[in-house]
C-alpha positions as CSV (number, residue, x, y, z in Angstrom):
1,X,30.0,-7.8,21.4
2,X,28.3,-4.5,22.3
3,X,24.5,-4.5,22.6
4,X,24.3,-2.0,19.9
5,X,26.2,-4.1,17.5
6,X,24.0,-7.0,18.2
7,X,21.0,-4.9,17.4
8,X,22.5,-4.0,14.1
9,X,23.3,-7.6,13.2
10,X,19.8,-8.6,14.1
11,X,18.2,-5.9,11.9
12,X,20.4,-6.8,9.1
13,X,19.5,-10.3,9.3
14,X,16.0,-9.7,9.1
15,X,16.4,-7.2,6.1
16,X,18.4,-10.0,4.3
17,X,15.7,-12.6,5.1
18,X,13.0,-10.2,3.7
19,X,15.0,-9.5,0.5
20,X,15.6,-13.3,0.0
21,X,11.9,-14.1,0.5
22,X,11.0,-11.1,-2.3
23,X,13.5,-12.6,-4.6
24,X,12.2,-16.1,-4.3
25,X,8.6,-15.0,-4.9
26,X,9.6,-13.0,-7.9
27,X,11.5,-16.1,-9.6
28,X,8.9,-18.7,-8.5
29,X,5.8,-16.8,-9.5
30,X,4.2,-17.5,-12.8
31,X,3.8,-13.8,-14.0
32,X,2.0,-14.8,-17.3
33,X,-0.6,-16.8,-15.5
34,X,-1.1,-13.9,-12.8
35,X,-1.4,-11.5,-15.6
36,X,-4.1,-13.4,-17.5
37,X,-6.0,-14.6,-14.7
38,X,-6.0,-11.6,-12.3
39,X,-5.1,-8.4,-14.4
40,X,-6.9,-9.2,-17.6
41,X,-7.7,-5.7,-19.3
42,X,-10.6,-6.9,-21.2
43,X,-12.2,-8.6,-18.1
44,X,-11.5,-5.4,-16.0
45,X,-13.1,-3.1,-18.8
46,X,-16.3,-5.5,-18.7
47,X,-16.7,-4.6,-14.9
48,X,-16.9,-0.9,-15.7
49,X,-18.7,1.2,-14.8
50,X,-21.0,-1.1,-13.0
51,X,-18.3,-1.9,-10.2
52,X,-18.5,1.8,-9.5
53,X,-21.9,3.0,-10.1
54,X,-23.8,0.0,-8.7
55,X,-21.6,-2.4,-6.6
56,X,-19.4,0.3,-4.8
57,X,-22.4,2.7,-4.4
58,X,-24.6,-0.1,-2.8
59,X,-21.6,-0.9,-0.6
60,X,-21.5,2.8,0.7
61,X,-25.3,3.0,1.1
62,X,-25.5,-0.4,3.0
63,X,-22.8,0.8,5.2
64,X,-24.2,4.2,6.1
65,X,-27.6,2.5,6.8
66,X,-26.0,-0.3,9.0
67,X,-23.8,2.2,10.9
68,X,-26.6,4.7,11.4
69,X,-28.9,2.1,12.6
70,X,-26.3,0.5,14.8
71,X,-25.1,3.8,16.4
72,X,-28.8,4.6,17.4
73,X,-29.6,1.1,18.8
74,X,-25.9,1.0,20.4
75,X,-26.6,4.1,22.2
76,X,-29.9,2.8,23.5
77,X,-28.1,-0.4,24.7
78,X,-25.2,1.5,26.2
79,X,-27.6,3.8,28.4
80,X,-29.6,0.6,29.3
81,X,-26.5,-1.2,30.4
82,X,-25.5,1.7,32.6
83,X,-29.2,2.0,33.9
84,X,-29.8,1.8,37.6
85,X,-32.7,-0.3,36.7
86,X,-31.5,-4.0,36.9
87,X,-33.9,-5.5,34.3
88,X,-32.6,-2.9,31.6
89,X,-29.0,-3.9,32.4
90,X,-30.0,-7.7,32.2
91,X,-31.6,-7.3,28.7
92,X,-28.8,-5.0,27.5
93,X,-26.0,-7.3,28.6
94,X,-27.8,-10.5,27.3
95,X,-28.2,-8.7,23.9
96,X,-24.7,-7.6,23.8
97,X,-23.2,-11.0,24.6
98,X,-25.5,-12.9,22.4
99,X,-24.8,-10.9,19.2
100,X,-21.2,-10.3,19.9
101,X,-20.8,-14.1,20.3
102,X,-22.5,-15.1,17.2
103,X,-20.8,-14.7,13.8
104,X,-22.4,-12.1,11.6
105,X,-22.9,-14.5,8.7
106,X,-25.0,-16.7,10.9
107,X,-27.1,-13.7,11.9
108,X,-27.5,-12.5,8.3
109,X,-28.5,-16.0,7.2
110,X,-31.0,-16.3,10.1
111,X,-32.6,-13.0,9.2
112,X,-32.7,-13.7,5.5
113,X,-34.3,-17.2,5.7
114,X,-35.0,-18.6,9.2
115,X,-36.9,-15.7,10.7
116,X,-39.1,-14.9,7.7
117,X,-40.2,-18.6,7.7
118,X,-40.6,-18.8,11.4
119,X,-42.6,-15.8,11.8
120,X,-44.2,-15.5,8.3
121,X,-42.6,-12.2,8.0
122,X,-41.5,-10.3,4.7
123,X,-38.5,-8.1,5.6
124,X,-38.6,-4.5,4.0
125,X,-36.5,-4.4,1.2
126,X,-36.6,-8.1,0.4
127,X,-33.1,-10.1,1.0
128,X,-31.1,-7.0,1.0
129,X,-33.3,-5.4,3.8
130,X,-33.0,-8.6,5.8
131,X,-29.3,-8.6,5.6
132,X,-29.2,-5.0,6.6
133,X,-31.3,-5.5,9.7
134,X,-29.0,-8.4,10.7
135,X,-26.0,-6.0,10.2
136,X,-27.6,-3.4,12.2
137,X,-28.2,-5.9,15.1
138,X,-24.8,-7.1,15.1
139,X,-22.9,-3.8,14.7
140,X,-25.1,-2.4,17.5
141,X,-23.8,-4.7,19.9
142,X,-20.2,-3.6,19.4
143,X,-21.1,-0.2,19.1
144,X,-23.0,-0.3,22.6
145,X,-19.8,-1.6,24.2
146,X,-17.7,1.2,22.6
147,X,-20.2,3.8,23.8
148,X,-20.4,2.4,27.2
149,X,-16.5,2.6,27.6
150,X,-16.5,6.3,26.4
151,X,-19.2,7.1,28.8
152,X,-17.4,5.6,31.7
153,X,-14.1,7.2,30.6
154,X,-15.6,10.7,31.2
155,X,-14.3,12.0,34.6
156,X,-16.9,11.9,37.3
157,X,-16.0,15.3,38.4
158,X,-17.8,16.5,35.1
159,X,-20.9,14.9,36.4
160,X,-20.6,16.2,39.9
161,X,-20.1,19.6,38.7
162,X,-23.1,19.4,36.3
163,X,-25.3,18.2,39.1
164,X,-24.1,21.0,41.6
165,X,-25.4,23.5,38.9
166,X,-28.8,21.9,39.3
167,X,-28.8,19.9,36.0
168,X,-31.1,16.8,36.0
169,X,-29.3,13.5,35.4
170,X,-30.8,13.2,31.8
171,X,-29.8,16.7,30.9
172,X,-26.3,16.1,32.5
173,X,-26.0,12.8,30.2
174,X,-27.0,14.6,27.0
175,X,-25.3,18.0,27.4
176,X,-22.3,17.1,29.2
177,X,-21.4,13.3,29.3
178,X,-22.2,12.2,25.8
179,X,-20.6,15.0,23.8
180,X,-17.2,14.3,25.8
181,X,-17.8,10.4,25.5
182,X,-18.3,10.5,21.5
183,X,-15.1,12.8,21.4
184,X,-13.2,10.1,23.2
185,X,-14.7,7.1,21.1
186,X,-14.5,8.7,17.5
187,X,-11.5,6.7,16.5
188,X,-12.9,3.3,17.6
189,X,-16.3,4.4,16.0
190,X,-14.6,4.9,12.8
191,X,-12.8,1.8,13.0
192,X,-16.1,0.1,13.5
193,X,-17.3,1.8,10.4
194,X,-14.5,0.3,8.5
195,X,-15.5,-3.2,9.8
196,X,-19.1,-2.8,8.7
197,X,-17.8,-1.8,5.3
198,X,-16.1,-5.2,5.0
199,X,-19.1,-7.0,6.6
200,X,-21.2,-5.9,3.7
201,X,-19.5,-8.6,1.8
202,X,-21.4,-11.1,3.9
203,X,-24.8,-9.8,2.5
204,X,-24.1,-12.3,-0.5
205,X,-25.5,-15.2,1.7
206,X,-28.9,-13.4,1.7
207,X,-29.0,-13.5,-2.4
208,X,-29.0,-10.2,-4.0
209,X,-30.9,-9.0,-7.0
210,X,-28.7,-7.5,-9.7
211,X,-29.5,-3.9,-8.9
212,X,-28.9,-4.7,-5.2
213,X,-25.5,-6.3,-5.5
214,X,-22.7,-5.0,-3.2
215,X,-18.9,-5.5,-4.1
216,X,-18.4,-9.1,-3.2
217,X,-21.5,-10.4,-4.8
218,X,-20.6,-8.4,-7.9
219,X,-17.1,-9.9,-8.1
220,X,-18.4,-13.5,-7.4
221,X,-21.0,-13.1,-10.3
222,X,-18.3,-11.6,-12.7
223,X,-15.8,-14.6,-11.7
224,X,-18.5,-16.9,-12.7
225,X,-19.5,-15.3,-15.9
226,X,-16.0,-14.6,-17.2
227,X,-14.2,-17.6,-15.8
228,X,-11.5,-15.0,-14.6
229,X,-10.4,-13.7,-11.3
230,X,-10.1,-10.0,-12.4
231,X,-13.4,-9.0,-11.0
232,X,-12.2,-10.0,-7.6
233,X,-9.0,-7.6,-8.1
234,X,-11.5,-4.7,-9.3
235,X,-13.7,-5.3,-6.2
236,X,-10.6,-5.4,-4.0
237,X,-9.5,-1.9,-5.4
238,X,-12.8,-0.5,-4.8
239,X,-12.7,-1.9,-1.4
240,X,-9.3,-0.1,-0.8
241,X,-10.4,3.2,-2.2
242,X,-13.2,3.3,0.4
243,X,-11.4,1.9,3.4
244,X,-7.9,3.4,3.1
245,X,-8.9,6.9,3.8
246,X,-11.0,5.9,6.8
247,X,-8.1,3.9,8.3
248,X,-5.8,6.8,7.7
249,X,-8.4,9.1,9.4
250,X,-8.4,6.8,12.5
251,X,-4.5,6.7,12.7
252,X,-4.6,10.7,12.5
253,X,-7.2,11.0,15.2
254,X,-5.4,8.6,17.4
255,X,-2.3,10.6,17.1
256,X,-4.1,13.8,17.8
257,X,-5.8,12.3,21.0
258,X,-2.3,11.1,22.1
259,X,-0.9,14.7,21.6
260,X,-3.8,16.0,23.6
261,X,-3.1,13.7,26.4
């Protein structure tokens, strides 16, 4: 049998398995129960407009704050890790390894409950503020490594040419290296933004007041009140509305960079 024939048979078998699996799911599923428990029109209407005006809005706001704070702190950490001063490198490396190794949920719980008790500290913004501080701290550890990789990806010839023109090391970093580094890391940074959007769902552990609820907390409360899972579906749709354009943007930028290379 020719290799091309074997490949066609293999693909045909995979298609047949997929079709059989879909048919089995369609036949086995209890569509009445699915409609009643996940796509209940009355339950969906009861989530409107709060799922958009409160939950989705808060999710976007929390994401913007966490990403902006993480980007600033991550840039500082990346520069510290590349610093010729050894203590700066040690502190940055320890920070990055610590908060990349800890679950974000544990960090949020610690800043919402353990840290305020241990240091008699009231976080700004209450529970939501404590959770956001934790998200900033965790996201900064990942963003720092992304920025560091971007800086090191800039050709050394760019730095040498800038220095030969009389630029100081600091000005070379600001005006030559960082702009090129951020151009390189834009796709992974956008991907990190998508991850932060989903990580805002972990803020529920901090306990949110009604006006501060993000999508997951809103959906959980809706399920408890209505004894129906439709609020979860509504929250999932809102997450998709927010994240799908960003994931498509990441794919577009990666294709564009590939063509550029």
